[in-house]
N, C-alpha and C positions, 0 to 999 in steps of 0.2 A: 504493500500500500504506500502511495506517495505521501511524504510528510508535508503537512500543512501547519504552519506556525499558529500559535494561539493569537487571536485578535486582540487580546488584552495584555500582550507581553510588554508593552511600554508603559503600562499604567502605574507601576509601583517602583521600578528600579530608578535609582538616581544616577545621573551622568555628570561628570566633572570635566572641566577643561584640563587638558594635559599640557603642562608647561605654560608657555605664552602663545601656544598655537590655537587654532580654531577647532581642533579636534576634541570632541567629547568622548570620554571613555567611561564604561560602566563602573560603578563603585565596587562591584564584585565581578571578577572574571574567572574562567575555568582553566585551571592548569593541568597539564598532561605529563607531568614528571613521572608519575606512577599510574598504573591501571589502564593505560591506553596502548600497550604493546601488542605485538602479534600473538602473544600467548594469552591475551585477555579474552573475555567473552565479548565477541564483536557486537552481538545484539545489545548487551548491556552498555557498551561504549556508545552505540547509537542512541539509546534511550537517555544516557547522561547528557549528550550534546543537545538532543532535542529538548530535554527538560530545561537545560540551561537557557537556551534561546527562548523557550516559552515563558521564562521568568525574567526576560529582559537582559540576560547576560549575553552581550553581543561581542565579547572579546575572548579569544581562545589562544592560550599561551603554550607554545612549543619551543623546542630547541633541537639542534641537530643530533644530540646524543641521548635524548630522553627515551626511556624504556629500551635500553641497548640499541639505540639508533633506529627504532621501529615505530615510534609514536607518530612521526610525520606521515608514514605510510597509512596508518590506521585512521588518523584524523583527516588526512587528505581525501581518502576514499569516501568517508562519510560526508564531508563538506562539499566535495565536487559532484558526487553521485546523488546525494539526497537533499542537499541544501543549496544547489547552484543558483536557483531562482532568487535566493535571498543574499547573493554575494555582496550587493551594495549595502546590506544592512548589518553586516558583521565584520569584525576585525580579526585578522590572523597574524600572530607574531611568531618569530623564530629567532634563533641566536647562533652565533659562531664564537668559538674561543676555547671551550673545553675539549678534551680528547675525543675524537670521533673515528679516526682511521690511522693506521700504522704509518710510520715514517715521520720526517721532520715537518711536514706541512699539514698534519692532521689535527693541529690544535694551535692555540695562542693567536697572535694578532697581526701576523704579516699580511701584506696584500695578497700574496699567493694563497694563504690559508683561508682568509675570510671570504674571498671571492669564490674559491672552490667550494667552500662550505655553503655559501648562499646558493650557488647554482645547484648543488646536490639537493638542498632542501626544497627548492622550487620543483625539481624533478620528482622528488619523493612525494610531495603533497599534490602535485598536479596543478598547482596554482600558477597564475600568470605573474603575480606580484605578492609581496607581503605588505600589509598595512603598516607594520612596525617591525623593524629588525634591530637586534641588539648586538653590541660588542659584549660578550658574556662575562668577560673578566679583563681587567687591566693587565697588559703585558709589559713587565718591567724591562724586557730586553728588545722591544721594538718601539721606535719613536711613535708617540701617540698620533702624530700627524699622518704617519703611514696608514695606521689602522682606520682612523676616521675619514681620511681622504679617500681611501679605497671604498668605504661604504657610501660616501658622498657621490662618488662616480656611479655607483649602482642606483642611487636615487635619481640622478640625472638620466640614467638609462631606462628608468621606468620599472626597475625590478623591486623597488622599495618606495613607499610613500613618506614614511617618517623614520627617524633614527632614535635609538635609545642606548643607554649603557646599563650594565648590570654588575653589581658587586664592586662598584667604583667608590672611592672616597669622595667626599664633597669637592675637594680640590681638583682631583683628576676629572671628575664629572664636569666641573665648570670649564676646565681647559678643553675638554672634548666639545662642549657646547660652543666655545669661541671658535674652534677650528671649523665646525660645521656652519656656524653663522657666517663666517667669511666666504663660504661656498654657497651661501643662500639656501642652506638645507636646514629644515627644522629638526633639531635634536631636542626631544621634549621630556624624557623621563629617565630616571635612574631606578632600576629594579633592585631591591635590597631585601635581605633577610631581616625580619622584624616581627616581634610579637611580645606579648606580656612578659614572657620569660627571657626573651633574647633582646637586650637593649644595646648591644654593641655598636650598632650603627649611629647611635646618638653621640658617640664620641668621635665619629669619623667625619663630621661636618656635612653629612648628607642633607640635613634639614636646613642648611644655610645657603643652599643654591637657589636663589630667587627665580632663576630662569627655568628650573626643572621641577617637575612633580616627582613624587615618590610612588612607586608601585611596590607593594609588599608581598613577599612570598613566605611560606610556612607560617601562616597566621595562627594555626592551631598547634604549633610546635610538634609536628609529626604525629598528631593525634592526642597528645597529652592534654590539650585544651578542648578535646571533644567530649571528655568525660568517660571514655570507654575503659579507662584503667582504674576506675574507682573501686571496682569489685575484684581487682586482680589483673593479671596480664594474660589475655587470651593467646593461645598458642599460634593462631593464625593472624595475629596482629603484627605490626611492624616491630614492636618491642619483643613480642614472643618469638619472632624468627631469629632474633639475636644477630642480625646483619646490619643494623642501623647504628652508626656511631653516635647519633644524636639521641637515641632512645634506648638506653641500656636499662637493665633492672634497677641499677642504683639510681639513675636519673628519675625513673618513674616513682620508686618507693619514697625517695627523698621529698618529692613534691606533691604526693597524693593529698596530704592535709591541706595544702594551699589550694589545690584544685577544688576540693570540697567546699572551701570557703568561697571561692570564686563562683561556684555553682549557686550558692546561696545568694550572692550579690546579684547574679544574673536573674535568678528566679524572682527576686524582689522587684525586678523591672519587667516581669512577664516575658523574659527572653530565655532562649536556650543558651548553654555555655558557648557553643560555636558562634551564635549570633552576637553574644556579648563580646567575645574576643575580637571579632571582625569590627564591630562598632567601635571598640576601644581604639583600634588602629585608624579607623576613618576619622577619628577626632584628633589624631596626632598631626603635628605641623607638617605641611607640604604633601601629606598623603592624599592621593587622588583615587587610588584603586587598590584592591586587595585580591590576590590570586588564591583561590581555594582549590584544593585537591579533593577528590571524592572517589568512592568506590560504588556508589549507588545513586540513583535519581533522587531518592528521598533526602539524602544529605545535601544535594544541590538546592532543592526546593527550600529546605530549611535555611541554608546560609544566604540565599537570595533575599530573604526578608530582613537581613541584618541592617541595611541602610535605613530602613523605615522604623527600626526600634527607637524608643525614646533615648534622647541624649543622656550620656553618663555625666552626672553632676560633678563639680570639682571635689565635693566631699567623697563621692564614690571613687573618683580617680585616686584620691589620696589613700582610701581604704585598700584599693588594689595594690598600690605601691607598698603599703605596710604589709599586706598579705604575702607578697612574693619577695620581700626584702631578704637578701642573703641567699636567694635561690636562683639567681640569674644564670643562664647558660653562657659559658665562656669559651667553649670549644670552638676552634676555627674550622 
């Protein structure tokens, strides 16, 4: 059956301007770091993307190496075969910079690497262009001018509409912005890891770049802020699989008490914990959008409501800080 989007999909989602551009991006977007690989349930992947779009989530976040470099194939098949008639209504992003293929050109920020990665990603997705394309990480061994100018060339060639950086300090993100501005190319966002438990970005100047908005990933700290670990660690969870350096038994057990308190604060506002965690981010300085990961359509529908939740008061924000004091994630 052909997919037809919900006619009410734009009624509740909030959209914010990205940087100083005219592009509005949804306050919540769907990330495909996990659960969209070729080993995933394809029908469930379709349902998740459809559910996201039906709830006003118009932005889908990919990277060349997500899901062992297969997420772009899966997402691309769904978007081009089942949602092509809505192509002007959604944004697709991808990234280059982390390891994707063997040899000296399969990662980092040389012109050779980022252009090869971009072209591979376009072929994998079957798309003619990316709405937003990121330099996935700062390369200390390549001149920043080389990396950003290569991506500016791709914008002028029509392969990309907007540029972004990811995991950059505020200083390097601003430098990237200035390089792109000189080429008359809109570099509009810095995508960073940020959540109630992970505040490291606050010391890196990312919130001081007036020309760039922030897009935040890992808003639920790999599921810790979903509430799923309150009754123990399920074997099929990320923590239970013991392969995630961010979510070890020690990390979970040390923070369960704080998560329970955060659940109480969220409930007092008639919000689920994931909604509360996303709303918390949306109230941070410069944050325009939050990327959520999901394994089911229900999770997506729940998180899509976060922007409409009541604002968190200054007193509640202070209570959150007191609750997680001394429990911040420090691992790089």
